[in-house]
N, C-alpha and C positions, 0 to 999 in steps of 0.2 A: 676398578679404577679409583684411585683416591680423589679426594675433592681437589687437591692441588694439580693433579694430572688432568682432571677434567677442566679446570679453569685454563690450563695451558693450551689444551686442545681448542677450547672456545677461542682464545685469544689468537691462535694461529688461523683459525677459520675466519674470524673477523678481519684480521689483518690482510689475509690473502684475498678475500672477496672485495673488501673496500678499496684495495690497491689496485683493482681492475678498472676503476672509474675513467682514468685518462687513457687506458690501454686498448678499449674496445670500442669500435665505432658504433654510434647509436645509443650507448649506455649513457643516460643523461645522470641518473644518481643511483648510488647503492649504498645501503646501510644494513649492518647486522646488529640486531638488539640481543644482547647476552644476559640482560638483567630482567628479573621478573619472569613470570610464567603465567599463562592463561589457565584458569580452573578447568577448562575443557580440554586441555592439551597436555601431552607428555613431552613435548619438544623442549630442548634446552636452549634454543636460539631461534630468532626469526630473521628471515632475509626480506628486506623491503627494497624493491629496485624499480626503477623507471626507465623505459625505453622510448626512442622516438616513434618506434613502429613495431608491428608484429614481426616483420622481416628482421629488424635489429635484434629482437628477442631470440629469433631462431639462429641468427648470426652467433650471438652471444653463447648460446648452448653448445656451439661447435667450435668457437674460438680457441686456438691453442693455449692461450694465456688462461682462459677459464677451465678448460680441460686439466691443465697443470695443477691448478689450484684444488679443483675437486679431486683429482687423483691423489695429491700429496696431503691435503688437510682434512678433506671431508669423507671420501670413500672409506678409508682404513676404519672409520669410527661409526659408521652407520650400523644402528641395530634396527632390524624390521620386525 
């Protein structure tokens, strides 16, 4: 994947996930950092999210809006 393709993928992930803030009950805040990198990590981005409760986090993981973002913008590009 070229650098410009990688940046486009990261932008889609960031916009998709951050766009969930007003759509999912119990999601207080959500941010995706696509800049910089920890020396101890090979990750290209970091998700920072805050939920009202553990139950809200569980609901988020199954919420159709979240699943749609994951299926469209994240899962096709995961490398394990």
